[in-house]
Structures are given as structure tokens and as C-alpha cells.
N, C-alpha and C positions, 0 to 999 in steps of 0.2 A: 504494499500500500503505499510505503513511504518512498519507495524507489519508483513507483508509478508517478507520484507527485513531483519528484525531482526529474523525472523524464519529461512529464509534461510541461514543466516550467521551461526547461531547455528547449523543447521544440518550439513554445510560444515565442521565446525570445529569438529564435532562429528566424521564426516566420516575422517578426517586427524588423529583424535586421535586413531580411531580404526585401520586404516592402520599403524600408528607408532607401536601400540600393537602388530599387526600381524608380523611386523620386529622384534621386540624385542623377541616375543615369539619363533618364528622360529629360530633366533640366539641363544637363550638361549638352545633352544633343541639340537642344533648342537655342543655346548660347554659342554653339558653333559658328563662326563667321562665314557669311556667304548664304547664297540661295540655292536650294535643292534642285528646283527645277532648271535654274541657269546652270548649275553644275551637269546636269543631265543633258541639257540641249545645247550647252555651249556659250561662250560668251557673246557671240554674234546673233543669237536667236531673238526672235521678235518678241516684244514685250507681252504682246496679246498670247503668244503661244506659252510664255513661261508662266503667266497668270492661269491661262487655262489647265496646264499641266499641274500647277499648285493645287488648284481646286479638285483635278481628278484623283490626286493623291490624299487629298484631305487636309492639307497643310493650313488652309485658310480658315478652319474650324477652331472655336475656343480650346485653348490648351488642356482644359480638364477633361473636355470630351476627347481630345486625341489620347489623353493618358488612359483614361479609363477603356476607350476602345482597344488599345495596346495591350494593357495589362490584363483585361478580362479575357482577351484572345490567348494570351502567353500562358496563363494559368491552365487552360485545357489543351496546351501543346501547339497552339498555332501561332507560330512565329511571325506572321505577316508576310508580305513579299518584299524582295530587294528592290530597291529604286534603281541600282547600277544593272541587275542582271535580269530585271522584270520576271522573275521567278519566285517560287516560295524559298524562305530563308533556311527553313529546317534542313532540307539535305545538304546545303553548305556547311551549317553548323556540325552536323553529325559527321561528314567526311573529314572537316578539319580537326574536329575534335578527336577523331579516331588517330590523325597523326600526333597530334599533342600528346595523347597518351602513351604513344609508343616513345616518344622523347622523355615524357615525365617517368616512365617505367624503367627505362635505362639508368636515368639519374638517380631514380629510387634505389634500384639493385646496387648501383656503385657505392651510393653514400651510407646506407645502412649499416653494412658490415665495416666499413673504413672508419666510420665515425665512432662505432661502438669499441672497435678494436683500439682506436687511438685513445678513446677516453679511459679504457680499462688500463692500458699501458702506461698512460700519464699517472692515472691514481696509483698504480702499484709502485711508482717511482715518484711520488710527490715529493716537490722540493729539489729534485734533481734536475740537472741540464735538459734530459729528453722531456721532462714535464714541462719546462718552460718553453722549450721550442715548439711542442704540440700546442700549448695553451697560444703562444704568440702567433703561430701560423692560423690557428682557428680563429682567433679574434680578428687578426688582420683579414682574413678572407671573409669572415661575415660582415665587416662593415665595408668592403669594397664593392662598389657597384658592379652588376652582372655585365654590362657593356665593357667596362674597363677590363675585367679579368677576361671576357670574351675576345676583346682585340689582342690583349698580351698572348693569350694562349694561341690565337691565331697565327700572331707573329712567331712564336716559339716552335710549336709543333707543325704548322701547316706551311710556313715560309721558310723557316731556318732548317728545321731538322726534316721537313717533309715526310713526317710520319703519318698524319692524319689529313684527310681533305678537308679544305677550308670550307665547303659547302655541305648542308645536310641533304641536299636533294640527291638521293642515288639514281642511277641509271635505270630505265625502264626494264622490268623482268627481274630486277634484283632479288636475291632470296634473302631470308630472315638474318643470316650471318653478315652479309652484304649490308643491309640496312643498319644492323647494330654498328657496325664499323663506321658508316657514315653519322651515326648518331653519337660516338664516343665524344668527338671535340665538342659539339654543342651542349653535351649534358655536363661537362666538367665546370662550367660556371656556375650551373646550379648545385652541383655537388659541393663546391667551394663554399658558397653561401651557407648551405645547410651544415657542412661539417663541423663549422665552428661552434654552432648553437647545440647540435646533437652531442658532439665529443665533451663539451664543458658540462652538460647535463649527467652524461654518463659518469664522467670523472667524479663530479660532486656525489652521486649516487653511491659510487663504488667506495669512496673515502668515508662517507657516513656509515655505509655498512660495515667496513673494516674496523671502525670505532665502537660498533654496538656490542652490546653483552653477549648476544647468541655468538658472535665470532669469537670472543674472548673465550667463552666456554668451550667452544669446539677445539680451540687451540689447546686449552689446559687438559682437554681430555687426550691429546696427543694424536689429534688427527694430522696426516700430512698437509703441508701448506696448500698444495694443488687442490687437496679435497675440500679443503675449508673454503678456498676461493669459489672452486665450481659449485659446490653444494649449499653453501651459506650465503657468501657474498654476492655473487653474480645473481642468484635467484630472487633475491631481495633487491638488490641495487638496480636490475634493469627493468623492474616493474614500472616505475614511473617514466622511464625513457620509452616504453613502449607507447604509452599515451602520448608523449611528445611526438613521437615519430608520427602517429596517426594525425595530429594536429597540423604537422608540416605539410601534408599533401596539398592542403590548400595554398599555402606559401610556395610550394612548388609551380603550381600553376599560375600564380600571381607573377612570376617571373618569365613567364614564356614568351610575353609581347617583345620584350627587347632580344631575348636571345633568338628567336625565330626570325625576326627581322634582319637582325644581324648575320645570320647563316642562311638567309633564303630558303627558309622552311615553311613549307605551306600549311601551317597548322593553323590553331584557334587564334594565337597571338597575331599573327601576319594578317589573318582575315579582319580582325577587329582594327588593326592599324589601317588597312586598305579602306575600310568602311568609314573610318573617321577622315581619311583623307577625301574620299570621295563623296562625304556627307550622306552617306547610306544609312541613315538612322535606324531603320528595322534591322539591318545586319549589325550594326554597331551595338544597339540596345540588346539584342538576343545573345550576342558573343559575351558581353559583360556580365549579363545576367546568369549565363550558364556557368562561367568562371565563379560568380558569386555563390551560386548555388553548390558548387563543389567545395569552395572553402567552407560554406556553411555547414555542409554535411561532415566534412572532415572534423570540424570542430565539434558537431554533436557527438561522432563516434568516439572521439577522444575522451569527451566528458563522460560517455557512458562506461567506456574502457577504465577511466580513472575510478568511477563509482564502485564498479564491479571489483577492482582491485584492492580500493581502500574504501571499506563499509563506513568509515567514519564521515566521508563526503556525503554520503547519500542519507546517512542517519541523522546528520546534522540539521536542525530545524530550519526550513527553507532551502535545505541544500546548498547553503553558502558556504 
């Protein structure tokens, strides 16, 4: 019963967040400079043709009516029609999302074991040079913007060493391994950003577990160090890290726009960038809302995992 209230509250807050995001996205689209019909017809189009197209699209209606028409259709899965392609938005979003999921999956598979291993190694050597190096690298990588690290990685691995392709667009008919090879370099900036955060969380959890009473008791019983670390330290230290990893799925997608544009990858980020440039509001709004939905769902999953792993969270009055 208490967990049900906890879950209901989290879902309610998520719905409020998505609603606020929809308002911001819609308002942001309205404030973009330029005229939609003029962008579609060209700068030399007759003003009457521009006004007529704006009327056909429905952009001359009151903003509240436009917003309600858009959000009410979006809720039931109708993402409207693209201004630029003159076709339904949903197929483009689904195709681009599939590409983005591939890139996100490669980055996720790389960053999780590397971050956990780095955090554990730093914690087991706390205060030593290796701990300082891992902490410094993680902190520097976390604060560095993705486009900066992306450019540096392109120069090093793509131009100097020529180990990886500088574009994420693989040849037609490429197999899964070839696709992964082309996605390695674009995934590295995302890996570096998340590595710092996840490694620090893992390090803190392991250090706390090493100082816990159950760890000292296990050592006093004469258990080998490796057994103590495996059975007692890691089992307890990595539980919070699991919830953090779940919450970072949304952050992973949040950094795709810059990376996909930088590496010429036809994913959801590139689609959003192109829609903003072309003033294709239905495509822009749908793309941002899909990323917001993924971000919100990952946060809800993280909250649920944290509540399941730590009953004190869900049993606390109000779930706070």
C-alpha cells in the first residue's frame, strides 16, 4: 500500500514534468525567428501564397488552440505531419530513434563496466596516485562538453592515428560488427561524460562499504580479502550505483544532439537539429518530447529500483 502511494506520486510528478516540457517546447517553437510558410516556399514566394499556406497549416489560429490540438493528438500517438516532408512525423521519429538507440546502446555497454571497474579500483587504492588519477580524469571528463571531447577524439583517433572512422554513417548493407565499429568513436564522448559520475558514485559506495561493520566482522572472521570484497563490499556498494545507472539513460539521450550532428549520424538528435533549422515545428516538438519521455521514464525506473533496494525510501512518509 505504501509502495503503491510512492509509485503513484512518482508517476504523477513525471506527468507534471512532461506537461511542463510540452509547454516549453511548444512556446520555444513559437519564438523561433522566421516564418514557417516563408521557410517552406522560399524567400521569393508571393505574400498571399505565404499567408494561404500559414492558414492551411493552421498557424493563424490562437496559440492555445494550436497547443491543445497538438498535445491532444500527441497523447494518443498522432505526432501530426511534418511541414518539411509533408508526411506524418511518426515514421521519421521511429526510424531516427532506432539509430539513436544503437548509438546509446554502444555507449552504455562501454561506460558501465569501465566506470564500475574504475570506481572499484580507485576505492581499493584510496588516497594513492591511481585513485587521484582516476578521480581527476573522471572529473575532467564530466565537466567537458561533448562537442569539445568529440572534436579532440576525432583529431586523435580519426586523423592522427587513423584507427576509427570520423563519421558514424556506415556503408550500405554493413553488418552489426561494422556498424558497432563506426559507432565506437561517436560513443566515446558520451562514455567520458558518464564515466566521471558513475565512477565517483561507485568509489564512494565501495569506500563506505569497506568501513561498514559487516565488512570488519567478515575480516575478523578470517575470510580472504577477495571473498570479503566480492561477497560483502561489492554486493552492498553497487546497489546504489545500479539506480544511478538507470537514471543516466536519460542523460545519455540528452547528449545525442551534439554528437549526432558532429559525426553526421542520422539519429534523433540530428532530426531535431534539422527540424529546428527548417522551422519544422511538428518534427521538432515530437523529437524533443520523445527524448523527454525517455528521460522521465528512466528517472521513474531509477526511483523504483532505489525504493526496492532501499525500503527506507518507500516506507518514509510521503516517499521523500
